[in-house]
VEXDREN-2710 file (C-alpha; in Angstrom, 1 decimal):
% VEXDREN-2710
k/r/px/py/pz
1/MET/116.6/30.4/37.9
2/GLY/120.0/32.0/37.7
3/LYS/118.6/34.9/40.0
4/LEU/117.2/32.4/42.5
5/LYS/120.2/30.4/42.8
6/ALA/122.2/33.7/43.4
7/ILE/119.8/34.7/46.0
8/TRP/120.0/31.2/47.6
9/GLU/123.8/31.7/47.7
10/LEU/123.7/35.2/49.1
11/THR/121.2/34.1/51.9
12/ARG/123.2/30.8/52.4
13/LEU/119.9/29.1/52.9
14/GLU/121.5/25.6/53.5
15/HIS/122.4/27.4/56.9
16/GLY/118.8/28.6/57.5
17/ILE/117.9/25.0/57.1
18/MET/120.4/23.6/59.6
19/PHE/119.1/26.5/62.2
20/ALA/115.9/25.3/61.7
21/ILE/116.6/21.9/62.2
22/ALA/118.1/22.9/65.2
23/VAL/115.4/24.7/66.4
24/PHE/113.3/21.4/65.7
25/ILE/115.7/19.8/67.8
26/GLY/115.8/22.0/70.7
27/ALA/112.2/21.6/71.0
28/LEU/112.2/18.0/70.8
29/LEU/114.4/17.5/73.5
30/THR/112.0/19.2/75.8
31/GLY/109.5/16.7/75.4
32/ARG/107.0/18.6/74.1
33/ILE/105.5/19.9/71.2
34/VAL/103.5/23.0/70.2
35/PRO/103.3/22.9/66.5
36/GLN/102.2/26.3/65.6
37/LYS/105.1/27.7/68.0
38/LEU/107.4/25.0/66.6
39/VAL/106.4/26.2/63.0
40/LEU/107.0/30.1/63.9
41/ALA/110.1/29.5/65.6
42/MET/111.8/27.5/62.7
43/MET/110.5/30.4/60.4
44/VAL/112.2/33.0/62.6
45/ALA/115.4/30.9/62.5
46/ILE/115.3/30.9/58.8
47/LEU/114.4/34.6/58.4
48/ILE/117.0/36.1/60.5
49/GLU/119.9/33.8/59.2
50/ALA/119.1/34.9/55.3
51/SER/118.8/38.8/56.5
52/THR/122.3/38.3/58.5
53/PHE/124.0/36.6/55.4
54/SER/122.6/39.3/53.0
55/LEU/124.0/42.1/55.2
56/ASN/127.2/40.5/55.6
57/ASP/127.8/40.2/52.0
58/TYR/126.4/43.8/51.5
59/PHE/129.2/45.0/53.9
60/ASP/132.0/42.4/53.1
61/ILE/131.4/43.4/49.0
62/GLU/135.2/44.8/48.7
63/ILE/136.7/42.6/51.2
64/ASP/135.3/39.6/48.8
65/ARG/136.8/41.1/45.9
66/LYS/140.0/41.5/47.4
67/ASN/139.9/37.7/48.3
68/LYS/138.3/36.8/45.1
69/ARG/135.4/35.0/46.6
70/PHE/133.8/34.4/43.4
71/ASP/131.4/32.2/45.4
72/ARG/129.5/35.4/46.6
73/PRO/126.8/36.4/44.0
74/LEU/127.4/40.2/44.8
75/VAL/131.0/39.6/43.6
76/ARG/130.1/37.9/40.5
77/GLY/127.5/40.7/39.8
78/ASP/124.8/38.3/39.6
79/ILE/122.5/40.3/41.7
80/SER/123.0/44.0/42.9
81/PRO/123.9/45.0/46.4
82/ASN/120.4/46.8/46.6
83/VAL/118.8/43.2/46.7
84/ALA/120.9/42.3/49.8
85/ILE/119.8/45.3/51.6
86/ALA/116.2/44.7/50.5
87/ILE/116.5/41.1/51.9
88/TYR/117.7/42.5/55.0
89/ALA/115.3/45.4/55.4
90/ILE/112.2/43.0/54.8
91/PHE/113.3/39.4/56.6
92/ILE/114.5/41.0/59.8
93/PRO/111.4/42.6/60.8
94/VAL/109.3/40.0/59.9
95/GLY/111.6/37.4/61.7
96/ILE/111.5/39.6/65.0
97/ALA/107.3/40.1/64.7
98/LEU/106.8/36.6/64.2
99/SER/108.8/35.6/67.5
100/PHE/106.4/37.9/69.3
101/PHE/103.7/35.5/68.6
102/ILE/105.8/32.7/70.2
103/ASN/106.4/34.0/73.6
104/LEU/108.3/36.7/75.4
105/ALA/111.5/34.8/75.8
106/CYS/111.8/34.0/71.9
107/PHE/110.7/37.6/71.1
108/VAL/114.0/38.6/73.5
109/ILE/116.3/35.9/71.8
110/ALA/115.2/36.9/68.4
111/LEU/115.6/40.6/68.9
112/THR/118.8/40.3/70.7
113/THR/120.1/38.0/67.8
114/ALA/118.8/40.7/65.2
115/ILE/120.7/43.2/66.9
116/LEU/123.8/41.5/67.4
117/SER/123.9/40.5/63.8
118/THR/123.2/44.2/62.5
119/PHE/126.3/45.2/64.6
120/TYR/128.4/42.4/63.8
121/ASP/127.8/42.9/59.8
122/ALA/128.1/47.1/60.2
123/PHE/131.2/47.0/62.9
124/LEU/132.4/44.1/64.8
125/LYS/133.6/42.3/61.6
126/LYS/136.9/44.5/61.7
127/ILE/137.4/42.9/65.1
128/LYS/137.2/39.4/64.0
129/ILE/138.0/38.0/67.2
130/ILE/134.5/39.4/68.9
131/GLY/133.1/38.4/65.4
132/ASN/134.2/34.8/65.8
133/PHE/132.4/34.2/69.2
134/TYR/129.5/35.9/67.9
135/ILE/129.1/33.7/64.9
136/ALA/129.6/30.7/67.1
137/PHE/126.7/31.9/69.5
138/THR/124.6/32.2/66.4
139/MET/125.6/28.3/65.7
140/ALA/124.4/27.8/69.5
141/ILE/121.6/29.7/70.3
142/PRO/119.0/28.0/67.8
143/PHE/118.7/24.7/70.1
144/ILE/118.2/27.0/72.8
145/PHE/115.4/28.9/71.1
146/GLY/113.8/26.1/70.0
147/ALA/113.4/24.7/73.6
148/ALA/112.2/28.0/74.8
149/ALA/109.4/28.0/72.2
150/MET/107.9/25.0/73.9
151/GLU/107.7/26.6/77.1
152/GLY/108.9/23.9/79.7
153/GLY/110.2/20.5/79.7
154/ASN/113.6/19.3/80.0
155/ILE/116.1/21.9/78.7
156/ALA/119.3/20.5/79.9
157/MET/120.0/18.6/76.7
158/PRO/119.7/21.7/74.5
159/TYR/122.2/23.4/76.3
160/PHE/124.6/20.5/76.2
161/ILE/124.3/20.2/72.4
162/ALA/124.8/24.1/72.1
163/THR/128.1/23.9/73.9
164/ILE/129.3/21.4/71.1
165/ALA/127.7/23.7/68.5
166/PHE/129.7/26.6/69.9
167/LEU/132.9/24.9/69.8
168/SER/132.6/23.7/66.3
169/GLY/131.1/27.3/64.8
170/LEU/134.2/29.0/66.7
171/ALA/136.5/26.5/65.2
172/ARG/135.1/26.9/61.6
173/GLU/135.2/31.0/61.8
174/ILE/138.8/30.6/62.9
175/MET/139.8/28.5/59.8
176/LYS/137.9/31.2/57.6
177/ASP/139.9/33.9/59.0
178/VAL/143.1/32.1/57.7
179/MET/141.2/31.6/54.6
180/ASP/140.5/35.3/54.3
181/PHE/143.9/36.5/55.9
182/GLU/145.3/38.6/53.2
183/GLY/142.2/40.8/52.2
184/ASP/141.4/41.2/55.9
185/ALA/145.0/42.4/56.4
186/GLU/144.7/45.4/53.6
187/LYS/141.5/46.6/55.4
188/ASN/143.2/46.3/58.9
189/VAL/140.6/43.7/60.2
190/LYS/142.0/42.1/63.2
191/SER/141.4/38.4/63.4
192/PHE/143.3/35.4/65.0
193/PRO/146.1/34.7/62.5
194/TYR/146.6/38.7/62.7
195/TYR/147.4/38.6/66.6
196/ILE/149.1/34.9/66.6
197/GLY/149.8/33.8/63.2
198/LYS/147.8/31.5/60.5
199/SER/149.4/28.3/61.5
200/LEU/148.6/28.5/65.4
201/SER/145.4/29.8/64.3
202/ASN/144.6/26.5/62.9
203/LYS/146.0/24.5/65.4
204/ILE/143.3/26.0/67.7
205/ALA/140.8/25.4/65.3
206/SER/141.8/21.8/65.2
207/ILE/141.8/21.4/68.8
208/LEU/138.4/23.1/69.0
209/PHE/137.1/20.6/66.5
210/VAL/138.4/17.5/68.3
211/ALA/137.0/18.8/71.5
212/ALA/133.7/19.1/69.8
213/SER/133.7/15.4/68.6
214/ILE/135.0/14.0/72.0
215/ILE/131.9/16.1/73.9
216/ALA/129.5/14.8/71.1
217/LEU/130.4/11.3/72.4
218/ILE/129.3/11.8/76.1
219/PRO/125.7/11.4/76.0
220/PHE/126.3/8.0/74.4
221/PHE/128.2/6.9/77.5
222/PHE/127.1/8.4/80.2
223/LYS/123.1/8.9/81.1
224/ILE/122.7/12.7/80.6
225/ASP/119.4/11.9/78.8
226/PRO/118.1/8.6/78.4
227/SER/117.3/9.0/74.9
228/TYR/121.0/9.2/73.8
229/PHE/122.1/6.8/76.2
230/HIS/123.4/3.5/74.5
231/ASN/121.4/4.8/71.7
232/TYR/123.4/3.1/68.7
233/THR/121.5/5.3/65.8
234/TYR/122.8/8.3/67.5
235/LEU/126.6/7.0/68.0
236/SER/126.8/5.8/64.4
237/LEU/126.0/9.5/62.9
238/VAL/128.1/10.9/65.4
239/ALA/131.0/8.7/64.7
240/THR/130.6/9.7/61.3
241/THR/130.8/13.3/61.9
242/ASP/133.7/12.4/64.3
243/PHE/135.7/10.9/61.4
244/PHE/135.3/14.1/59.3
245/LEU/136.0/16.4/62.0
246/PHE/139.2/14.5/63.0
247/TYR/140.1/14.4/59.4
248/ILE/139.6/18.2/59.0
249/ALA/141.9/18.7/62.2
250/THR/144.6/16.7/61.1
251/LYS/144.6/18.5/57.5
252/ILE/144.3/21.9/58.8
253/PHE/146.7/21.4/62.0
254/GLY/149.2/24.1/61.3
255/SER/148.5/24.3/57.2
256/VAL/148.2/27.5/55.6
257/ASP/147.4/26.1/52.2
258/ILE/144.1/28.0/51.1
259/GLU/142.8/25.1/48.7
260/THR/143.2/22.6/51.7
261/LEU/141.4/25.1/54.1
262/LYS/138.1/25.8/51.3
263/LYS/138.0/22.0/51.1
264/CYS/137.9/21.5/54.7
265/ARG/135.5/24.0/55.6
266/LYS/133.1/22.7/53.2
267/LEU/133.7/19.3/54.6
268/SER/133.0/20.8/58.1
269/LEU/129.5/22.3/57.0
270/LEU/128.7/18.3/55.6
271/ALA/129.9/16.7/59.2
272/LEU/127.8/19.3/61.2
273/PHE/124.8/18.6/59.2
274/ILE/125.3/14.8/59.9
275/GLY/126.0/15.8/63.4
276/LEU/122.6/17.6/63.6
277/LEU/121.0/14.3/62.1
278/ALA/122.5/12.4/65.0
279/PHE/121.1/14.7/67.9
280/LEU/117.8/14.6/66.0
281/ALA/117.8/10.7/66.1
282/GLY/118.2/11.1/69.8
283/ALA/115.7/13.7/69.8
284/MET/112.9/11.8/67.9
285/LYS/113.5/8.6/70.0
286/LYS/112.8/11.0/73.2
287/PHE/109.5/12.4/71.7
288/PHE/108.2/9.1/69.9
289/PHE/109.3/6.1/71.5
END
């Protein structure tokens, strides 16, 4: 059980589950479902996510040790670096291969994401500003991937949700850069706080969280998609998400306290999960009602 827990922590499967839900939502929003393709698309999302995080921790092991990241199983020694490489070597080609059986668009998205993830883990992390935008991209692309898997239907809303995910993801990554600044500086890793300071970096992250919160309310008040317009289930869930994101924004605005940032980053993951449920509520209404 200890090994399984360590592998879960290494691959951050909670993120994979969120990505799979995002794919599901993106598919539902098109108004048409092809079950076999949907299942394959969700599996691809989980496999590529798991392989990416495994390779990330493999390359980050020394920096994580400097940053005392004992939440990382490789740092604790619960599993060996070879296990991380094995997971990457198996999962990523399987994920790409499965995407081929969905359609060409999904194959191109999966292959591109896999290549970008490998370059990010191996090289781009030392230029974290580029890496931040890559991570934000990975949080946005599952919605578009799910829509692409259905080959038709309405694709406007998946792109709208992807924009919100991109802003939130970028905010979380900037906040993480501030947390990791000391260890990154020793390795000459260039991040937002490296260029503009830790306090200003967190102010930017706060603004991005608030922007994502405000944008998320637009579908309720404006008829971008009938399934979200005056949908009070959607509103209640989005309001909960926005409450957490506004709270996080106020707590981290200019703050450089590591413990506060750690708590807020974990809370932001919960907020984004509730946000996913909000968009799922609208997608379910679109498809089933």
